[in-house]
FITORTI-944407 format. One record per residue (C-alpha): y, x, z; chain; residue number from 1; residue in one letter. Coordinates in steps of 0.001 Angstrom, whole numbers, plus 524288, in hexadecimal, padded with zeros to 5 digits. Each point is the difference from the previous one (the first is absolute). Layout:
N
{c2: Y | c1: X | c3: Z | keba: A | vexke: NUM | vexba: A};
...
END
This chain:
69
{c2: 7D96C | c1: 7F536 | c3: 7F3F2 | keba: A | vexke: 1 | vexba: M};
{c2: 800AC | c1: 8014C | c3: 80E1B | keba: A | vexke: 2 | vexba: K};
{c2: 80CDE | c1: 7FD99 | c3: 8082B | keba: A | vexke: 3 | vexba: V};
{c2: 80186 | c1: 80479 | c3: 80DBE | keba: A | vexke: 4 | vexba: H};
{c2: 80B7C | c1: 7FDC8 | c3: 80923 | keba: A | vexke: 5 | vexba: Y};
{c2: 8029E | c1: 80761 | c3: 80BCA | keba: A | vexke: 6 | vexba: N};
{c2: 8096B | c1: 7F8F5 | c3: 80925 | keba: A | vexke: 7 | vexba: Q};
{c2: 80335 | c1: 80C39 | c3: 80883 | keba: A | vexke: 8 | vexba: N};
{c2: 80449 | c1: 808C8 | c3: 7F55A | keba: A | vexke: 9 | vexba: D};
{c2: 804C3 | c1: 7F395 | c3: 7F7D2 | keba: A | vexke: 10 | vexba: N};
{c2: 7F897 | c1: 80671 | c3: 7F445 | keba: A | vexke: 11 | vexba: T};
{c2: 7F8E3 | c1: 7F9E8 | c3: 7F4F3 | keba: A | vexke: 12 | vexba: L};
{c2: 7F406 | c1: 806BF | c3: 7FA73 | keba: A | vexke: 13 | vexba: M};
{c2: 7FC75 | c1: 7FAB7 | c3: 7F27D | keba: A | vexke: 14 | vexba: V};
{c2: 7F350 | c1: 80706 | c3: 7FA60 | keba: A | vexke: 15 | vexba: E};
{c2: 80068 | c1: 7FD34 | c3: 7F11A | keba: A | vexke: 16 | vexba: L};
{c2: 7F428 | c1: 806F6 | c3: 7FC0B | keba: A | vexke: 17 | vexba: I};
{c2: 7F406 | c1: 806D7 | c3: 8058F | keba: A | vexke: 18 | vexba: R};
{c2: 80268 | c1: 80DC6 | c3: 7FC74 | keba: A | vexke: 19 | vexba: K};
{c2: 8017E | c1: 80D08 | c3: 806E7 | keba: A | vexke: 20 | vexba: K};
{c2: 80E24 | c1: 8038C | c3: 803A5 | keba: A | vexke: 21 | vexba: V};
{c2: 80394 | c1: 80CA6 | c3: 7FA77 | keba: A | vexke: 22 | vexba: D};
{c2: 80E16 | c1: 800A1 | c3: 8045E | keba: A | vexke: 23 | vexba: H};
{c2: 80C4A | c1: 7F74D | c3: 8038B | keba: A | vexke: 24 | vexba: A};
{c2: 80E21 | c1: 7FE4E | c3: 7FC65 | keba: A | vexke: 25 | vexba: Y};
{c2: 809BB | c1: 7FAB3 | c3: 80B7D | keba: A | vexke: 26 | vexba: E};
{c2: 80B4D | c1: 7F91C | c3: 7FB50 | keba: A | vexke: 27 | vexba: T};
{c2: 80A38 | c1: 7F8B4 | c3: 809AE | keba: A | vexke: 28 | vexba: E};
{c2: 7F8A9 | c1: 7F363 | c3: 80131 | keba: A | vexke: 29 | vexba: T};
{c2: 7F0F7 | c1: 80460 | c3: 7FE9A | keba: A | vexke: 30 | vexba: M};
{c2: 7F612 | c1: 80A3D | c3: 7FD45 | keba: A | vexke: 31 | vexba: I};
{c2: 7F73B | c1: 7FF16 | c3: 7F360 | keba: A | vexke: 32 | vexba: V};
{c2: 7F3C9 | c1: 80651 | c3: 801DE | keba: A | vexke: 33 | vexba: H};
{c2: 7F9F8 | c1: 802BC | c3: 7F229 | keba: A | vexke: 34 | vexba: V};
{c2: 7F3B0 | c1: 80541 | c3: 7F9B6 | keba: A | vexke: 35 | vexba: S};
{c2: 7FD68 | c1: 80C66 | c3: 7F879 | keba: A | vexke: 36 | vexba: K};
{c2: 80402 | c1: 7F87E | c3: 7F38B | keba: A | vexke: 37 | vexba: D};
{c2: 80C89 | c1: 7FC47 | c3: 8070A | keba: A | vexke: 38 | vexba: N};
{c2: 7FBA2 | c1: 7F21C | c3: 80177 | keba: A | vexke: 39 | vexba: E};
{c2: 80525 | c1: 7F873 | c3: 80AFE | keba: A | vexke: 40 | vexba: P};
{c2: 7F5F5 | c1: 7FDBA | c3: 80A02 | keba: A | vexke: 41 | vexba: V};
{c2: 806C5 | c1: 7FC2A | c3: 80CF6 | keba: A | vexke: 42 | vexba: L};
{c2: 80D9C | c1: 7FBF1 | c3: 802AD | keba: A | vexke: 43 | vexba: L};
{c2: 80612 | c1: 801CC | c3: 80EE1 | keba: A | vexke: 44 | vexba: E};
{c2: 80B0D | c1: 7F769 | c3: 80003 | keba: A | vexke: 45 | vexba: I};
{c2: 809E1 | c1: 8024A | c3: 80AE9 | keba: A | vexke: 46 | vexba: F};
{c2: 8080D | c1: 7F609 | c3: 80780 | keba: A | vexke: 47 | vexba: N};
{c2: 7F62B | c1: 7F5E3 | c3: 7FA1C | keba: A | vexke: 48 | vexba: A};
{c2: 80698 | c1: 7F36B | c3: 80521 | keba: A | vexke: 49 | vexba: S};
{c2: 80D90 | c1: 803DC | c3: 7F9E6 | keba: A | vexke: 50 | vexba: A};
{c2: 7F8C0 | c1: 803EF | c3: 7F342 | keba: A | vexke: 51 | vexba: F};
{c2: 7F92E | c1: 7F2BF | c3: 7FEDB | keba: A | vexke: 52 | vexba: L};
{c2: 80B08 | c1: 7F87D | c3: 80388 | keba: A | vexke: 53 | vexba: A};
{c2: 80924 | c1: 80675 | c3: 7F4D2 | keba: A | vexke: 54 | vexba: E};
{c2: 7F3FC | c1: 7FE99 | c3: 7F6A6 | keba: A | vexke: 55 | vexba: E};
{c2: 7FDB9 | c1: 7F262 | c3: 80337 | keba: A | vexke: 56 | vexba: A};
{c2: 80DCA | c1: 7FCA7 | c3: 7FACB | keba: A | vexke: 57 | vexba: K};
{c2: 7FB4F | c1: 802AE | c3: 7F239 | keba: A | vexke: 58 | vexba: T};
{c2: 7F3F3 | c1: 7F6A4 | c3: 800DC | keba: A | vexke: 59 | vexba: L};
{c2: 7FFEF | c1: 7F305 | c3: 7F923 | keba: A | vexke: 60 | vexba: P};
{c2: 80355 | c1: 7F4D5 | c3: 8088C | keba: A | vexke: 61 | vexba: E};
{c2: 7F25F | c1: 7F983 | c3: 7FE6E | keba: A | vexke: 62 | vexba: E};
{c2: 7F8EE | c1: 80CC4 | c3: 804D4 | keba: A | vexke: 63 | vexba: I};
{c2: 80A3B | c1: 800D6 | c3: 80BE9 | keba: A | vexke: 64 | vexba: K};
{c2: 7FCF1 | c1: 7F1D3 | c3: 803FA | keba: A | vexke: 65 | vexba: Q};
{c2: 7F104 | c1: 80160 | c3: 7FEE3 | keba: A | vexke: 66 | vexba: R};
{c2: 7FF15 | c1: 80D15 | c3: 8070F | keba: A | vexke: 67 | vexba: Y};
{c2: 80C50 | c1: 80186 | c3: 809A9 | keba: A | vexke: 68 | vexba: F};
{c2: 801F5 | c1: 7F227 | c3: 80340 | keba: A | vexke: 69 | vexba: A};
END
């Protein structure tokens, strides 16, 4: 898995697997690129800083302290 953050666009790109992208689905918060077999390949997360802040609320306290302190 590869992760890249674009600060100018505030987008987070998460490459889940190395496969050719066939098509994509757009939601309110992201674009999900999928393979011919409909397998998620790449996620483009919009407004990444807010998304991560919200998701961090669900992390166990131990992980928050270790990685976000």
